[in-house]
Backbone as CSV, one residue per row, in Angstrom:
resi,resn,N_x,N_y,N_z,CA_x,CA_y,CA_z,C_x,C_y,C_z
1,MET,135.813,134.721,221.565,136.382,134.198,220.125,136.380,134.622,219.071
2,GLY,135.486,135.700,218.609,135.098,136.989,217.586,135.331,135.523,216.355
3,THR,133.787,134.367,216.487,133.285,133.971,215.822,131.891,133.671,215.537
4,ASP,130.795,133.171,214.692,129.541,133.214,214.557,129.038,132.155,215.351
5,TYR,130.243,130.806,215.299,129.599,129.885,216.123,130.803,129.063,216.513
6,THR,130.709,127.401,216.692,131.499,126.715,216.876,131.267,125.207,216.164
7,ASP,132.904,124.707,216.033,132.057,123.502,215.440,131.885,122.435,216.003
8,MET,131.787,122.332,217.461,131.180,121.185,218.474,131.068,122.152,219.462
9,GLY,129.999,121.377,219.363,129.063,121.802,220.810,129.273,120.067,221.919
10,PHE,130.348,120.250,222.931,130.484,118.760,223.527,129.864,118.787,224.982
11,VAL,129.462,117.545,225.622,129.540,117.256,227.125,130.584,115.977,227.412
12,HIS,131.694,116.556,228.176,132.107,115.312,228.569,132.133,114.696,229.953
13,CYS,132.291,113.247,229.715,132.639,112.441,230.531,131.299,112.836,231.155
14,ILE,130.119,111.825,230.643,129.067,112.157,231.147,128.762,110.765,231.943
15,ASP,128.970,111.301,233.649,128.118,109.911,234.261,126.947,109.857,234.553
16,GLU,126.262,108.283,235.655,124.954,108.698,235.978,124.361,109.837,236.726
17,GLU,125.169,110.535,237.350,124.488,112.009,238.026,125.012,112.801,236.783
18,ASP,125.719,113.015,236.032,125.445,114.008,234.863,124.299,113.355,233.774
19,CYS,123.987,112.304,233.934,122.995,111.397,232.975,121.527,112.374,233.635
20,ARG,121.267,112.223,234.512,120.155,113.043,235.427,119.918,114.168,235.256
21,GLN,121.035,115.118,235.500,121.442,116.647,235.306,120.770,117.269,233.818
22,VAL,121.688,116.578,233.164,122.058,117.105,231.613,120.696,117.071,230.708
23,LEU,119.687,115.652,230.986,118.481,115.087,230.082,117.252,116.494,230.793
24,PRO,117.119,116.165,231.985,116.077,116.920,232.803,116.081,118.346,232.633
25,GLY,117.755,118.668,232.768,118.093,120.337,232.868,118.146,120.884,231.717
26,GLY,117.684,120.729,230.853,117.871,120.897,229.354,119.274,121.504,228.815
27,LEU,120.240,121.275,229.164,121.319,121.513,228.520,121.446,120.751,227.522
28,TRP,121.091,119.589,227.412,120.826,118.645,225.736,120.312,119.272,224.501
29,ASP,118.593,119.928,225.483,117.597,120.410,224.171,118.543,121.868,223.894
30,TYR,118.526,122.225,224.787,119.777,124.239,224.206,120.732,124.131,223.770
31,MET,121.725,123.064,223.618,122.887,122.866,222.726,121.529,122.268,220.983
32,LYS,121.165,121.788,221.502,120.360,121.206,220.314,119.478,122.454,219.346
33,SER,119.248,123.414,219.945,118.388,125.106,219.106,119.935,126.042,219.012
34,LEU,120.585,125.305,219.263,121.939,126.174,218.505,122.075,125.551,217.033
35,ARG,121.604,124.332,216.647,122.128,123.768,215.682,121.388,124.632,214.530
36,SER,120.276,125.005,214.631,119.428,124.476,213.714,119.492,126.179,213.011
37,PRO,120.271,127.689,214.073,120.842,128.679,213.677,122.236,129.039,213.107
38,GLY,122.481,127.249,213.536,124.229,127.541,212.945,125.476,127.745,214.001
39,ALA,124.771,128.102,215.230,125.890,128.525,215.756,126.625,126.952,217.067
40,ILE,126.105,126.235,217.051,127.169,124.683,216.626,126.890,124.167,216.075
41,ARG,127.678,123.630,215.361,127.434,122.851,214.002,127.335,121.032,214.116
42,HIS,128.106,120.439,214.938,128.392,118.865,216.087,128.068,119.290,217.112
43,LEU,127.000,117.724,217.382,126.833,117.726,218.874,127.700,116.705,219.416
44,GLY,128.303,116.119,220.356,128.647,115.467,220.878,128.569,115.123,222.524
45,LEU,129.101,113.938,222.762,129.258,113.296,224.414,130.321,111.923,224.655
46,SER,130.896,111.999,225.765,131.838,111.258,225.990,131.073,110.567,227.605
47,SER,131.742,109.339,227.515,131.274,108.693,229.231,132.500,107.379,229.241
48,HIS,132.184,107.750,230.227,133.050,106.304,230.596,132.345,105.159,230.402
49,ASN,130.613,104.768,230.974,130.391,103.981,231.103,129.466,103.996,229.483
50,PRO,129.581,102.440,229.117,128.894,102.630,227.910,127.317,102.584,228.025
51,GLU,126.852,101.563,229.190,125.780,101.660,230.155,125.497,103.384,229.323
52,THR,125.873,104.366,230.430,125.254,105.631,230.350,125.162,106.067,228.947
53,VAL,125.930,105.822,228.267,126.117,106.180,226.745,124.213,105.760,226.454
54,ARG,124.144,104.540,226.682,122.944,103.450,225.701,121.866,104.314,226.410
55,ARG,121.702,104.118,227.738,119.900,104.720,227.948,120.153,106.416,227.359
56,PHE,121.141,107.067,226.852,121.261,108.404,226.854,120.766,108.590,225.449
57,LEU,120.934,107.331,224.239,120.825,107.186,223.176,119.458,106.156,223.284
58,GLU,118.999,106.051,224.088,117.461,105.381,223.996,116.384,106.478,224.171
59,THR,117.502,107.515,224.951,115.424,108.387,225.181,115.075,109.319,223.697
60,GLY,115.624,108.897,223.130,115.176,109.573,221.645,115.655,110.972,221.209
61,ARG,116.529,112.032,222.602,116.657,113.072,222.290,118.102,113.081,221.480
62,TRP,118.941,112.467,221.062,120.075,112.514,220.290,119.414,113.002,219.313
63,THR,118.726,112.082,218.591,118.339,112.404,217.168,118.023,114.133,217.386
64,TRP,118.138,114.881,215.797,117.405,116.004,215.665,117.174,115.781,214.508
């Protein structure tokens, strides 16, 4: 892509099964680790289920 960074790291449409895989699998932690050197400027996620997003936020892994 010819760049050292991306403006957004985004996990699209997390459902219950994805939430079980994204959190323990280290994807979110990996994305967070790329923020410090500036490779990813912003992180985001989406879901069709507000309860799934609430559980993700309650883990405390959203903060940086």
